[in-house]
C-alpha positions as CSV (number, residue, x, y, z in Angstrom):
1,M,-169.0,57.1,24.8
2,F,-166.7,58.4,27.5
3,D,-165.2,61.6,26.8
4,P,-161.7,62.2,28.4
5,A,-161.6,66.0,27.8
6,A,-165.2,66.3,29.3
7,G,-164.2,64.1,32.4
8,S,-161.0,66.1,32.9
9,N,-163.0,69.5,32.7
10,S,-165.6,68.3,35.2
11,A,-162.8,67.0,37.5
12,L,-160.9,70.4,37.2
13,L,-164.3,72.2,38.0
14,I,-165.3,70.2,41.0
15,T,-161.7,70.7,42.1
16,E,-161.9,74.4,41.7
17,Q,-165.2,74.5,43.6
18,L,-163.7,72.4,46.3
19,L,-160.9,75.0,46.6
20,V,-163.1,77.9,46.6
21,F,-165.2,75.9,49.3
22,A,-162.3,75.1,51.4
23,V,-161.2,78.9,51.1
24,F,-164.5,80.3,52.3
25,V,-164.5,77.7,55.1
26,G,-160.9,78.8,56.1
27,S,-161.8,82.4,55.8
28,V,-165.1,81.7,58.0
29,A,-163.0,79.9,60.5
30,A,-160.3,82.6,60.8
31,L,-163.0,85.5,60.9
32,P,-163.2,85.5,64.7
33,A,-159.4,85.8,65.0
34,F,-159.3,88.4,62.3
35,I,-162.2,90.2,64.1
36,E,-160.2,90.2,67.5
37,F,-157.1,91.4,65.8
38,V,-158.8,94.4,64.5
39,T,-160.3,94.9,67.8
40,E,-157.4,94.7,69.6
41,V,-155.6,97.3,67.4
42,R,-158.3,99.7,67.7
43,K,-158.2,99.4,71.6
44,R,-154.6,99.8,71.3
45,K,-155.0,103.3,69.4
46,E,-157.7,104.4,71.8
47,R,-155.3,103.5,74.7
48,I,-152.5,105.5,73.2
49,D,-154.7,108.4,72.6
50,L,-155.9,108.4,76.0
51,S,-152.5,108.2,77.4
52,L,-150.5,110.7,75.1
53,E,-151.0,114.3,74.1
54,D,-149.1,116.3,71.6
55,E,-149.7,120.2,72.0
56,V,-148.4,123.3,71.1
57,A,-146.6,124.7,74.2
58,S,-148.0,128.3,73.5
59,S,-151.4,126.9,73.7
60,L,-151.3,125.7,77.4
61,R,-152.9,127.5,80.3
62,P,-150.8,126.3,83.3
63,R,-151.8,127.6,86.7
64,V,-148.8,128.8,88.5
65,A,-150.2,131.1,91.2
66,G,-147.9,131.5,94.1
67,M,-144.9,130.0,92.1
68,D,-143.2,133.1,91.0
69,D,-140.2,132.8,93.6
70,L,-139.7,129.2,92.3
71,L,-139.5,130.3,88.8
72,N,-137.0,133.2,89.8
73,N,-134.9,130.4,91.2
74,I,-134.7,128.4,88.5
75,A,-134.3,131.3,85.7
76,D,-130.7,129.9,85.1
77,L,-132.3,126.3,84.1
78,I,-134.8,128.1,82.0
79,D,-132.3,130.0,80.4
80,R,-130.2,127.0,79.6
81,A,-133.3,125.3,78.0
82,R,-134.1,128.3,76.0
83,N,-130.7,128.9,74.9
84,P,-128.8,125.6,74.6
85,S,-126.2,126.6,72.3
86,A,-124.8,129.1,74.9
87,Y,-124.5,126.1,77.5
88,Q,-123.3,123.4,75.1
89,D,-119.9,122.9,76.6
90,L,-121.7,121.9,79.9
91,K,-122.0,118.4,80.5
92,I,-125.3,117.5,82.0
93,G,-128.6,115.9,81.0
94,N,-131.6,117.7,79.9
95,E,-133.9,116.3,82.4
96,V,-135.7,117.7,85.5
97,L,-137.6,115.8,88.0
98,I,-140.3,117.7,90.0
99,I,-141.2,116.5,93.5
100,G,-144.1,117.5,95.4
101,P,-147.4,116.6,97.0
102,N,-150.7,116.0,95.1
103,Q,-152.5,118.8,93.5
104,T,-149.6,121.3,93.9
105,G,-149.2,122.2,90.3
106,K,-146.2,120.1,89.2
107,K,-147.6,119.5,85.9
108,S,-148.3,123.1,85.5
109,L,-144.9,124.1,86.5
110,A,-143.4,122.0,83.9
111,Q,-145.6,123.5,81.2
112,K,-144.8,127.0,82.3
113,I,-141.1,126.0,82.2
114,A,-141.8,124.7,78.7
115,Q,-143.1,128.1,77.5
116,L,-140.5,130.1,79.3
117,A,-138.0,128.2,77.6
118,G,-139.5,128.7,74.2
119,M,-140.5,125.3,73.4
120,D,-142.5,124.6,70.5
121,R,-144.4,121.4,71.3
122,V,-145.0,119.6,74.6
123,V,-145.5,115.9,74.2
124,T,-147.2,114.3,77.6
125,V,-147.4,110.7,78.3
126,F,-150.1,110.7,80.9
127,N,-149.6,106.9,81.7
128,P,-145.9,106.1,81.9
129,R,-146.7,102.6,82.5
130,D,-148.2,102.0,78.9
131,S,-145.2,100.7,76.7
132,D,-147.2,101.6,73.7
133,A,-147.4,105.3,74.6
134,L,-143.9,105.5,75.3
135,A,-142.9,104.2,72.1
136,K,-145.2,106.7,70.4
137,A,-143.8,109.4,72.4
138,K,-140.3,108.4,71.4
139,S,-141.2,108.5,67.6
140,L,-142.9,111.9,68.2
141,V,-140.1,113.5,69.7
142,R,-137.6,112.2,67.1
143,G,-139.7,113.6,64.3
144,Y,-139.4,117.3,65.8
145,K,-135.7,117.3,64.8
146,G,-135.7,121.1,64.0
147,R,-138.1,122.1,66.7
148,K,-137.9,122.4,70.5
149,V,-139.8,119.7,72.5
150,M,-140.6,118.9,76.1
151,L,-141.2,115.3,77.0
152,L,-143.4,115.3,79.9
153,L,-144.1,112.6,82.1
154,P,-146.5,113.2,85.0
155,R,-146.5,110.8,88.1
156,I,-143.6,108.8,86.8
157,D,-143.3,107.3,90.3
158,L,-146.1,105.2,89.3
159,A,-144.2,103.2,86.9
160,Y,-141.9,102.5,89.4
161,Q,-144.3,101.5,92.0
162,Q,-145.8,98.8,89.4
163,G,-142.1,97.7,89.1
164,D,-142.6,96.0,85.7
165,P,-139.1,95.3,84.5
166,E,-140.0,95.7,80.7
167,V,-141.7,98.9,81.1
168,L,-139.0,100.4,83.1
169,T,-136.2,99.5,80.9
170,E,-138.3,101.3,78.1
171,L,-138.8,104.5,80.4
172,D,-135.2,104.4,81.2
173,A,-134.1,104.3,77.3
174,L,-136.9,106.8,76.3
175,I,-135.4,109.4,79.0
176,E,-131.8,108.5,78.2
177,T,-132.0,108.7,74.5
178,T,-134.4,111.9,74.5
179,S,-132.5,113.9,77.1
180,E,-129.1,113.8,75.0
181,R,-130.7,115.8,72.2
182,Q,-130.0,119.4,72.5
183,N,-133.8,120.4,71.5
184,V,-135.4,118.2,74.0
185,L,-136.1,118.9,77.7
186,V,-137.3,115.9,79.7
187,A,-139.7,116.8,82.8
188,A,-141.2,114.3,84.9
189,T,-143.2,114.5,88.2
190,T,-143.5,112.5,91.3
191,V,-145.4,112.3,94.5
192,S,-143.1,110.0,96.4
193,F,-139.2,110.0,96.0
194,E,-136.6,108.0,97.7
195,A,-133.0,109.0,97.7
196,N,-130.7,106.9,95.8
197,S,-133.4,105.1,94.1
198,D,-133.4,104.0,90.2
199,L,-135.7,107.1,89.9
200,D,-132.9,109.4,91.7
201,N,-130.3,108.0,89.7
202,L,-132.2,108.7,86.4
203,F,-132.5,112.3,86.9
204,G,-129.6,114.7,87.2
205,I,-131.7,117.8,88.6
206,K,-134.4,117.7,91.1
207,L,-137.0,120.4,92.2
208,V,-138.5,120.0,95.4
209,L,-141.7,121.7,95.9
210,P,-142.7,122.4,99.6
211,G,-144.6,119.6,101.6
212,A,-142.7,116.9,99.3
213,Q,-142.4,113.2,100.5
214,V,-138.7,112.8,100.2
215,G,-137.3,109.6,101.9
216,K,-134.0,110.1,103.9
217,A,-131.0,108.4,102.3
218,H,-129.4,105.8,104.2
219,R,-125.9,106.7,104.6
220,V,-123.4,104.5,102.6
221,E,-120.4,103.7,103.9
222,I,-117.9,104.4,101.3
223,P,-114.7,102.5,101.4
224,E,-111.3,104.5,101.5
225,D,-110.3,103.5,98.0
226,A,-113.8,104.8,96.5
227,Q,-113.3,108.1,98.9
228,Q,-110.1,108.8,97.3
229,M,-111.7,108.2,93.8
230,L,-114.4,110.6,94.8
231,S,-111.8,113.2,95.5
232,D,-109.9,112.8,92.5
233,V,-113.2,113.0,90.5
234,T,-114.1,116.3,92.4
235,T,-110.5,118.0,91.6
236,F,-110.9,116.7,88.0
237,Y,-114.1,118.4,87.2
238,L,-113.2,121.6,89.3
239,N,-110.3,122.0,87.4
240,E,-111.9,121.6,84.0
241,A,-114.2,124.4,85.1
242,K,-111.3,126.5,86.0
243,R,-109.7,125.8,82.6
244,R,-113.1,126.9,81.1
245,G,-112.4,130.4,83.0
246,F,-114.6,129.9,86.2
247,L,-113.4,131.1,89.3
248,L,-113.8,130.5,92.9
249,E,-115.3,133.7,95.0
250,G,-115.9,133.3,98.9
251,I,-114.5,129.9,99.0
252,D,-111.2,128.1,98.5
253,E,-110.7,125.0,96.8
254,P,-110.2,122.4,99.4
255,S,-113.5,123.9,101.1
256,F,-115.4,123.7,97.8
257,C,-114.2,119.9,97.4
258,E,-115.1,119.1,101.0
259,R,-118.4,120.4,100.8
260,I,-119.0,118.2,97.9
261,L,-117.5,115.2,99.1
262,E,-119.8,115.6,102.4
263,N,-122.9,114.8,100.3
264,V,-122.2,112.7,97.2
265,I,-121.9,109.1,96.7
266,N,-120.8,108.6,93.1
267,P,-119.1,110.3,90.6
268,A,-122.2,111.3,88.7
269,E,-123.4,113.3,91.4
270,V,-120.1,115.3,91.3
271,E,-120.3,115.9,87.7
272,D,-123.9,117.4,87.8
273,I,-123.2,119.5,90.9
274,V,-120.3,120.9,89.3
275,A,-122.2,121.6,85.8
276,L,-125.0,123.2,87.7
277,C,-122.5,125.5,89.3
278,E,-121.4,126.4,85.9
279,T,-124.9,126.9,84.7
280,T,-125.7,129.3,87.4
281,A,-122.4,131.2,87.0
282,L,-122.7,131.4,83.3
283,Y,-126.2,132.6,83.6
284,R,-125.3,135.4,86.0
285,K,-123.0,136.7,83.7
286,R,-125.2,136.4,80.7
287,S,-128.0,138.3,82.7
288,K,-125.3,140.9,83.5
289,Q,-125.5,140.1,87.5
290,T,-121.9,139.4,87.5
291,T,-118.8,140.4,85.3
292,N,-117.1,137.1,85.8
293,L,-117.8,133.4,85.9
294,V,-117.7,132.9,89.4
295,F,-118.5,129.8,91.8
296,T,-119.8,131.2,95.4
297,P,-120.8,129.3,98.5
298,E,-124.5,130.1,97.5
299,I,-124.2,128.9,94.0
300,L,-122.6,125.6,95.6
301,D,-125.5,125.1,97.8
302,R,-127.9,125.7,95.1
303,A,-126.3,123.1,92.8
304,M,-126.3,120.6,95.7
305,A,-129.8,120.8,96.6
306,R,-130.6,120.2,93.0
307,V,-128.7,117.2,92.9
308,V,-128.6,115.4,96.3
309,V,-132.2,115.3,97.9
310,G,-132.9,113.4,100.8
């Protein structure tokens, strides 16, 4: 006699067995994709590990033989990075581009600056073309909220030579967001440099080593109304500096403005030049080289050489 309960149990058992079999078959079918996913994650981690280094600044051993004069010439920039609160009223980004031939110690110079500036950590992205490494660097820098950090980007020109729009967007965002932090100094190195390029516009301060490959700027014809705007901008930033107590010495106001206007092509360059004049003048007063906050022709030339290259 047919037992409904037994038949139902048998059907349920068969159904469960079929489900288990289906899950097993599905798992086996998905296994290659899962293995591929795990492999890709491992490769990504290995790639980031190869592209990124997070080190204690004091543990580095930079080779800076023959760079004493250069280091002395940027003592004001180092002091500003070491004591950001003393320069907090100066509006200039904390980013420096070091330009020089291969094997001239650009990365070592950046590491030495980090040490002299009292940085706690140096986060180095060896491959600025790797978006995963850039994202990891951003996370590391943000994590060091109470510590001073240098974000070091050797051979940043390689990323611009490759020209990947997505990577360049991420790189630009990384530099702009991190350089706004008072505890962060962004330093990058490049072998090749073109004036008025995207790379030029990304960095307010440039340090040019002997023998650097610097492409000459194509002089842009500035319309008359734009020239007037630049003149007004120059006067504005000079007046702001004077309001903060800075004085002109050995140069009058019309000559100061004229020399700037002969070299700049946009308001950002004007702002950076005046801010660097303020940086040097403030450093010299802090180090008791002067008793007043003064802009001299030599200070102006130094500032323009750091901003307008080529």
